[in-house]
BATORPA-577066 format. One record per residue (C-alpha): chain; residue in one letter; x, y, z; residue number from 1. Coordinates in nm, 3 decimals, always signed. Example, Ala and Ser with C-alpha at 12.3 -4.5 7.8 and 13.67 -1.06 7.14 Angstrom:
<site chain="A" res="A" x="+1.230" y="-0.450" z="+0.780" n="1"/>
<site chain="A" res="S" x="+1.367" y="-0.106" z="+0.714" n="2"/>
! end
This chain:
<site chain="A" res="M" x="+11.648" y="+7.683" z="+24.326" n="1"/>
<site chain="A" res="S" x="+11.327" y="+7.712" z="+24.512" n="2"/>
<site chain="A" res="D" x="+11.041" y="+7.462" z="+24.515" n="3"/>
<site chain="A" res="Q" x="+10.787" y="+7.738" z="+24.478" n="4"/>
<site chain="A" res="K" x="+10.674" y="+7.821" z="+24.130" n="5"/>
<site chain="A" res="E" x="+10.672" y="+8.182" z="+24.046" n="6"/>
<site chain="A" res="Q" x="+10.328" y="+8.336" z="+24.012" n="7"/>
<site chain="A" res="R" x="+10.294" y="+8.512" z="+23.683" n="8"/>
<site chain="A" res="E" x="+10.006" y="+8.702" z="+23.539" n="9"/>
<site chain="A" res="P" x="+9.845" y="+8.557" z="+23.227" n="10"/>
<site chain="A" res="D" x="+9.953" y="+8.735" z="+22.917" n="11"/>
<site chain="A" res="V" x="+9.724" y="+8.873" z="+22.648" n="12"/>
<site chain="A" res="V" x="+9.727" y="+8.554" z="+22.441" n="13"/>
<site chain="A" res="D" x="+9.612" y="+8.343" z="+22.738" n="14"/>
<site chain="A" res="K" x="+9.331" y="+8.589" z="+22.811" n="15"/>
<site chain="A" res="V" x="+9.217" y="+8.597" z="+22.447" n="16"/>
<site chain="A" res="F" x="+9.219" y="+8.218" z="+22.415" n="17"/>
<site chain="A" res="G" x="+9.034" y="+8.189" z="+22.747" n="18"/>
<site chain="A" res="Q" x="+8.763" y="+8.425" z="+22.625" n="19"/>
<site chain="A" res="L" x="+8.747" y="+8.247" z="+22.289" n="20"/>
<site chain="A" res="D" x="+8.709" y="+7.913" z="+22.465" n="21"/>
<site chain="A" res="H" x="+8.429" y="+8.055" z="+22.680" n="22"/>
<site chain="A" res="V" x="+8.248" y="+8.196" z="+22.374" n="23"/>
<site chain="A" res="M" x="+8.280" y="+7.866" z="+22.186" n="24"/>
<site chain="A" res="D" x="+8.143" y="+7.672" z="+22.485" n="25"/>
<site chain="A" res="T" x="+7.848" y="+7.911" z="+22.508" n="26"/>
<site chain="A" res="V" x="+7.774" y="+7.883" z="+22.135" n="27"/>
<site chain="A" res="H" x="+7.794" y="+7.506" z="+22.156" n="28"/>
<site chain="A" res="D" x="+7.560" y="+7.486" z="+22.455" n="29"/>
<site chain="A" res="R" x="+7.301" y="+7.734" z="+22.331" n="30"/>
<site chain="A" res="V" x="+7.302" y="+7.680" z="+21.954" n="31"/>
<site chain="A" res="L" x="+7.461" y="+7.357" z="+21.843" n="32"/>
<site chain="A" res="R" x="+7.337" y="+7.124" z="+22.116" n="33"/>
<site chain="A" res="P" x="+6.964" y="+7.187" z="+22.041" n="34"/>
<site chain="A" res="I" x="+7.033" y="+7.139" z="+21.669" n="35"/>
<site chain="A" res="F" x="+7.206" y="+6.807" z="+21.737" n="36"/>
<site chain="A" res="I" x="+6.923" y="+6.692" z="+21.963" n="37"/>
<site chain="A" res="A" x="+6.661" y="+6.784" z="+21.702" n="38"/>
<site chain="A" res="G" x="+6.860" y="+6.605" z="+21.433" n="39"/>
<site chain="A" res="R" x="+6.882" y="+6.291" z="+21.644" n="40"/>
<site chain="A" res="A" x="+6.509" y="+6.305" z="+21.715" n="41"/>
<site chain="A" res="V" x="+6.430" y="+6.336" z="+21.343" n="42"/>
<site chain="A" res="A" x="+6.671" y="+6.056" z="+21.249" n="43"/>
<site chain="A" res="F" x="+6.555" y="+5.810" z="+21.515" n="44"/>
<site chain="A" res="G" x="+6.190" y="+5.902" z="+21.460" n="45"/>
<site chain="A" res="S" x="+6.212" y="+5.837" z="+21.088" n="46"/>
<site chain="A" res="I" x="+6.388" y="+5.504" z="+21.150" n="47"/>
<site chain="A" res="L" x="+6.116" y="+5.399" z="+21.394" n="48"/>
<site chain="A" res="L" x="+5.843" y="+5.510" z="+21.153" n="49"/>
<site chain="A" res="L" x="+5.992" y="+5.311" z="+20.866" n="50"/>
<site chain="A" res="M" x="+6.030" y="+5.005" z="+21.089" n="51"/>
<site chain="A" res="A" x="+5.665" y="+5.036" z="+21.197" n="52"/>
<site chain="A" res="I" x="+5.552" y="+5.060" z="+20.834" n="53"/>
<site chain="A" res="V" x="+5.753" y="+4.752" z="+20.737" n="54"/>
<site chain="A" res="L" x="+5.616" y="+4.561" z="+21.036" n="55"/>
<site chain="A" res="A" x="+5.256" y="+4.660" z="+20.955" n="56"/>
<site chain="A" res="V" x="+5.291" y="+4.556" z="+20.589" n="57"/>
<site chain="A" res="A" x="+5.448" y="+4.223" z="+20.687" n="58"/>
<site chain="A" res="L" x="+5.171" y="+4.164" z="+20.941" n="59"/>
<site chain="A" res="V" x="+4.898" y="+4.231" z="+20.684" n="60"/>
<site chain="A" res="I" x="+5.065" y="+4.002" z="+20.431" n="61"/>
<site chain="A" res="G" x="+5.094" y="+3.729" z="+20.694" n="62"/>
<site chain="A" res="V" x="+4.730" y="+3.762" z="+20.798" n="63"/>
<site chain="A" res="V" x="+4.610" y="+3.750" z="+20.435" n="64"/>
<site chain="A" res="R" x="+4.817" y="+3.440" z="+20.365" n="65"/>
<site chain="A" res="F" x="+4.701" y="+3.275" z="+20.688" n="66"/>
<site chain="A" res="F" x="+4.336" y="+3.336" z="+20.597" n="67"/>
<site chain="A" res="D" x="+4.389" y="+3.219" z="+20.238" n="68"/>
<site chain="A" res="V" x="+4.551" y="+2.892" z="+20.342" n="69"/>
<site chain="A" res="Y" x="+4.391" y="+2.791" z="+20.672" n="70"/>
<site chain="A" res="V" x="+4.063" y="+2.977" z="+20.729" n="71"/>
<site chain="A" res="F" x="+3.905" y="+3.023" z="+20.384" n="72"/>
<site chain="A" res="A" x="+4.090" y="+2.765" z="+20.180" n="73"/>
<site chain="A" res="S" x="+3.909" y="+2.796" z="+19.849" n="74"/>
<site chain="A" res="H" x="+3.725" y="+3.125" z="+19.900" n="75"/>
<site chain="A" res="Q" x="+3.983" y="+3.398" z="+19.862" n="76"/>
<site chain="A" res="W" x="+3.723" y="+3.671" z="+19.834" n="77"/>
<site chain="A" res="L" x="+3.619" y="+3.608" z="+20.197" n="78"/>
<site chain="A" res="T" x="+3.973" y="+3.693" z="+20.304" n="79"/>
<site chain="A" res="Y" x="+3.954" y="+4.027" z="+20.127" n="80"/>
<site chain="A" res="V" x="+3.611" y="+4.098" z="+20.277" n="81"/>
<site chain="A" res="C" x="+3.738" y="+4.029" z="+20.630" n="82"/>
<site chain="A" res="I" x="+4.056" y="+4.236" z="+20.589" n="83"/>
<site chain="A" res="G" x="+3.856" y="+4.516" z="+20.427" n="84"/>
<site chain="A" res="A" x="+3.605" y="+4.513" z="+20.713" n="85"/>
<site chain="A" res="V" x="+3.887" y="+4.542" z="+20.966" n="86"/>
<site chain="A" res="F" x="+4.036" y="+4.839" z="+20.780" n="87"/>
<site chain="A" res="V" x="+3.696" y="+5.008" z="+20.744" n="88"/>
<site chain="A" res="A" x="+3.629" y="+4.963" z="+21.116" n="89"/>
<site chain="A" res="A" x="+3.972" y="+5.105" z="+21.200" n="90"/>
<site chain="A" res="G" x="+3.910" y="+5.399" z="+20.968" n="91"/>
<site chain="A" res="L" x="+3.570" y="+5.472" z="+21.123" n="92"/>
<site chain="A" res="F" x="+3.723" y="+5.452" z="+21.470" n="93"/>
<site chain="A" res="I" x="+3.994" y="+5.701" z="+21.376" n="94"/>
<site chain="A" res="W" x="+3.743" y="+5.925" z="+21.194" n="95"/>
<site chain="A" res="R" x="+3.541" y="+5.947" z="+21.513" n="96"/>
<site chain="A" res="Y" x="+3.823" y="+6.126" z="+21.694" n="97"/>
<site chain="A" res="R" x="+3.906" y="+6.380" z="+21.424" n="98"/>
<site chain="A" res="R" x="+3.882" y="+6.751" z="+21.488" n="99"/>
<site chain="A" res="P" x="+3.748" y="+6.964" z="+21.207" n="100"/>
<site chain="A" res="E" x="+3.970" y="+7.244" z="+21.089" n="101"/>
<site chain="A" res="N" x="+3.835" y="+7.595" z="+21.139" n="102"/>
<site chain="A" res="V" x="+3.860" y="+7.748" z="+20.794" n="103"/>
<site chain="A" res="G" x="+3.806" y="+8.119" z="+20.755" n="104"/>
<site chain="A" res="K" x="+3.837" y="+8.220" z="+21.120" n="105"/>
! end
């Protein structure tokens, strides 16, 4: 018995499976990977958006309760005026940076 392994040529099945493996790797890299990345971006983006909405609502509720209890103890309407003024100012600030849509061109 010799220590050398005999060199044999790959048979047809090995060649076909090698080509199939190469095609599947190419399909995965060019088609499936971008789909998976986009899916992750959508999933994580929606989770972050929902967390931001929950945080903003909780912050507004906390500010309203703080103003009702400590700042304007018996004048609840002043709390609503102050919070409304903040939201109007934020809306005007955002409105300032809008870009009108070109309709009809």
